[in-house]
C-alpha angles and dihedrals in degrees: 000000000000116000114232112225114239109242121235115260125220125188119201113205119194151098135283090311090064091040088057101240111174096029111091089160102059104007094244135299093291093052090047089054092047091053092046092053091047088063094055122087093229099026117145123243110253125204115199105213099171116145120194113244096015119149129185097280096050091045092050090051092059098040099101094040094051094046093045093052099051104065095104093196130055116283092000128121134188114283096217143028127203117194122200111171143120109081094097090049091059095063120112113223125230099351140020092266096037127122119291118249083240119011117237094248092049090045093055093045093048092046092052089052092046093052092048089054096042098050089057088062103043143326109301133212126184130209125206133234133279129230127269130208108233092190092075098043142155099072114213088001095285113049123084117200117192129191094223090055092047088053090051094051094046088054088053089051090052092046093053092047093051090050092050094040090239122148113253128196114200115212107169102074095039090054094044090055087076105089088215096046094136087069087068090068133077120244091271090069092229111071127063117245124219092282091048093050089049091054091051092045092055091049094048093043091057097040106131094213092054093044090052091051090049095044089235102123092112092048092057092044090055092048093051092047093057 
């Protein structure tokens, strides 16, 4: 009897962007990637573990539990972790010059700790942040998101990834290169809409570091050649 190979398992930890909020059409970029991989003969199994409202500290608190619960088979664990977090931490509370939900120094320190813990469990990849529309702030009547601050926190993400030798995929500048980038957001100015999630999905789907982890480099090359 032929033995069926056990597929690789990837968990994606994040916030409402990972969850797919704002995209009733495709369920978000992560869900789009899950469906895409399901259609491939050797596609990995993807677990969307996005939780609305999560920041770095809440995500770090559930890291070990999430990884430990997704092995499927006895004594197995996921073979990869994608982290997409930070946008909620950038918000200023109460007023445009209020305190951050997590100060930049604390964000960098916590991220460094998180990456040290995560790489002990499995190979890690990190995804950057998405734009916000300041013109419609505050969000939920009390949170001010600002593009300059989002830039700052994405730079901190990249800095921590370079230090930890972890692949990093920037999103902010590529999305802002579209002169009509605000059309990629829902009316709340914070969450991506279906078009925005599709843009992120295409960027993540073709990310060389993720393709290398998944062993799908040849699959993408064949797709692009058609």
